[in-house]
C-alpha angles and dihedrals in degrees: 000000000000133000114212140163115283114247131201087250089062095059097091090055093042091051092048090056092041093053093045097051105032125063090208104031131193115257131237086258092055092055094042091050091049091052093045091049091058097249117156099263110179136181120209113208146156127219092237102038103032120213113017099170146312143226137206119209127183117206118204125171100307101337130084121204118202102218101176137359130170143164119205115262094247092053098047123113092034099098094259094119089056091048092049092048090050089052091052092048090051091048091053091050091050088055091053097253115160099197141019123212133184143169122231132184110260088230095054096094095165093054091045090052091049093050093047091048091063095045107273114146133195115269100172149315128264107204118221091357101142130051111245137185091260102035121293136344132211123248123217111219110216133183142185131194112235 
């Protein structure tokens, strides 16, 4: 498995994963803007299987914010999300970040369990943060000291 910088040529594959795993996916413009803004946009891939997932990390002063992370549907439940998250934590540390934060849908119990398993704790709640099928959904704000 390798983690490398996301390229414009990756965006079709990134969007395919994004649309398959998120009910309210990021757009092409969201990913393009993140790359153009200098965020840490990474693709996780294997030589034999191609793109497995991706992550987008924003670095600001001494805090990293995990903006998006996903593993393709066919590669989920194999520990790859945990490995990709560990790679992003290590990347943040290498850049001198002291903390990582993220928001997660309150209904996304598998992601919440993953984040808690590596030491993220609840910081707060953002009411009606995400669009949802029936209105809006709360986001749990989580953080971890690096």
